C-alpha positions, 0 to 999 in steps of 0.5 A, a space after each residue: 462901237 460898243 456892244 454886249 458880248 463875250 470875250 475870251 482868251 485863246 492861246 492859239 497853238 503853233 504848228 505842232 510836231 507829231 510828238 505828243 499829238 493824239 491820233 484817233 481812228 475809231 469804228 465802234 457800234 455804241 448804241 444797240 437801240 439805234 444802231 449808231 456807229 462811231 466812225 471818226 478819225 482826227 488828230 488832237 495836238 497839244 492844247 484843248 480840243 472841245 468835243 460837242 454834239 447832242 446827247 447820244 452823238 458818241 462823245 462819251 464813247 469816244 473818250 472811253 475808247 481813248 481811255 481803254 475802258 471799251 474797245 473799238 471794233 476796228 481802228 487805231 489810237 496813239 499818242 505820238 509814236 506810242 500806240 495805245 490800241 491797234 486792232 490789226 496789230 492786236 495791240 491793246 494797252 491796259 487803261 492803267 498803263 496808257 498815261 491818260 487822265 480821265 475826269 468823269 462827269 460824276 467825278 468818282 471820288 473815293 468817299 472814304 479817302 481824304 482829299 490828299 489820299 484821293 489825289 495820291 491814289 494813282 501814284 502808288 507805284 512811286 516812292 514816298 518822296 516823289 508821291 509827296 512832291 507831285 501831290 504838293 505841286 498839284 494841290 497848290 496849282 489847283 488851290 486845294 492844299 487847305 482841303 487835304 485832310 477833308 473827305 469829299 462830302 465835307 467840301 463843295 462841288 467846285 472843290 470836289 471838281 478841283 480834286 478830281 482834276 488834280 487826281 487826273 493830272 498828278 500822274 503827269 498824263 500824256 493826254 487828258 479826257 474831260 467829260 462835261 466836268 463843270 456842268 453842275 457848277 456856278 459861273 464864278 466857280 466854273 470860270 476860276 477852274 477854267 483859268 487854273 486848267 488853262 494855266 496848267 495846260 500852258 505849262 504842260 502842253 498835252 492834248 486835252 479832249 474836253 466834252 461840253 455843251 456850254 458855249 462859254 467853256 467852248 470859247 474860253 478853253 477851245 483851241 479846236 472844236 470837233 462836232 459829232 452827230 450820230 457818231 460822225 464828225 460834222 464840223 471841225 476847226 477853230 471855235 470860229 470856224 466850227 461854230 459857224 458850221 454848226 446848224 441849230 439842229 446840230 448844236 442848239 445850245 451854241 446857236 445863240 452865238 451866230 457871230 464870232 470874230 477874231 480880234 486883237 487887244 488894242 488897249 484897256 480902259 481901266 476906269 470904264 472897266 472895258 477892253 478895246 479890241 480891233 477885228 482882224 482884217 478890219 479897222 473896226 474897234 469894239 469895246 468888251 468887258 475888261 479882261 486881264 490880257 496884254 495889248 496885242 493878245 489874240 482873242 475871239 469875240 462873240 456877238 448874239 444875233 439879237 444884239 445886231 440891229 440894221 437900221 434904215 436911218 441913223 438911230 439915237 446913239 446907243 439906243 436900240 431897245 435896251 433894258 438895264 436891270 438893277 438887282 438887290 436882295 429886297 428891292 426896296 432901297 439900293 436897286 430902286 435908287 439905281 433905277 431912278 438915277 439911271 433913268 434920270 441920267 438916260 433922259 438927260 443924255 438923250 434930251 427926252 422926257 423921263 416918261 418917254 424912255 419906254 417909248 424910245 426903247 431904253 430904260 432901267 428897272 429894278 428887281 430883287 432876289 428875295 423881295 416881298 412882292 409889292 413892297 414900297 421903296 423905303 422912306 429913306 431912299 425916297 428922301 435921298 432921291 428928293 434931296 438929290 433932285 432925282 424924280 421919285 418913281 412909282 415903285 412896287 417890289 418885284 423879283 427877278 424872273 426868267 422873262 425879265 432876265 432874258 429881256 435884259 441887256 445887262 443885269 447889275 447886282 449890288 454885291 458879289 453874292 447876289 451876282 452868284 445867286 442870280 447866275 445860278 438861278 438864271 444860267 442862260 443869262 449868266 454872262 450878262 449878270 455883273 456887279 455894278 461896282 467892280 471894286 467891292 460890294 455896295 452895302 445896304 444903308 438901311 439903319 445907318 441913317 439918312 447920311 448913308 443914303 445920301 452917300 449911296 446916291 452919290 456913289 450910284 450916280 458915278 457908277 451909273 454914269 460910267 456904265 452908260 458911257 461903257 454901253 455907248 449911251 452918249 449925249 444926243 447932239 
């Protein structure tokens, strides 16, 4: 069985001791207009506890209370046996002495300081040697050592985010608070930072409270999820348990993942670029996009409800209203070539006339990112198809839009930069935007002669065939 889905690594924590556990019990009015009161009690073991909820649910107020930036009207906050706040005992540790790292949504980097000076800011009380050691280690961990002499305005948003994380972690905090830290970043940058943060926390094992609205971040980082609504906890547990308990009205951003399953990695199909997983408590195996995890690793798999089809009779293998979109910049050579080759191969496998693909619900189309609307396929591309015996489709260039992106099962780009641009333009479809060639860019053959187009056709045939295999579009009996 194959399906388009999201697969993520999860480091399931062992049963923790109370040492290092963040315990929170808060009562605080946080909205004078609505009268909402934050009334919550929970513990967060070492690992990542994701906090989700509507705007105004109390998420940021919760983080501010833990950091000491505002005080509850009653309650207790502690890390292990170290009490940070206790209303009844009149204990209130100053924010600077709580050893709690905090990354704000707006980052709050000092514009007049260099990256190195920003990272070292919280180490002023340490000796020079220790300041330099910690700074060196953390900038290497977050891959920003080459930026140390620049100022925030001279680096990208993703690099600024890494600096903010490094500055919060260099103090070796006992807990870390993250308030939607990756919300403004493109998908690829976000994935890279998430991986670095995951590796860091595996090594240090502190409680992390991570506020987000992003389902990918929730599934990629979360060991546990707490859902807030009007200041109260309405669902909590593992990502699978919590998301299952969230209603559409509570967390609409996460409602597209109605089906979450625990599974284990069984094998990797390197040639096809997939990983085979077996659902826990079942003999059912599912192929997912390739991930760098050893066999036996525990994972979670999310499948959208729209990708689940119930049929009264056996459908044609792999054919259930599936639309593949090939993307290039101008949509006059590479992507229309891929479209024509893909449709011809689908028709061959299913043993149906090419013109019937739309009727049976599976087909490929092409689109551009900066195409001149209505531009024809290049003459060289048409000649290459003709030489290869592939029917030349009617073609008029169009650009990728929201309707097409939302309708697609998979959006296949010719280059990595095109993937990044498409993902930033259509973030809701980002998880299904991938490169057609996993090992490198597919260059534009324009101006390189007819032989370059013929070579491109051969390459696209191999890539398309492998992709259809992965998608389960097999030859009909």
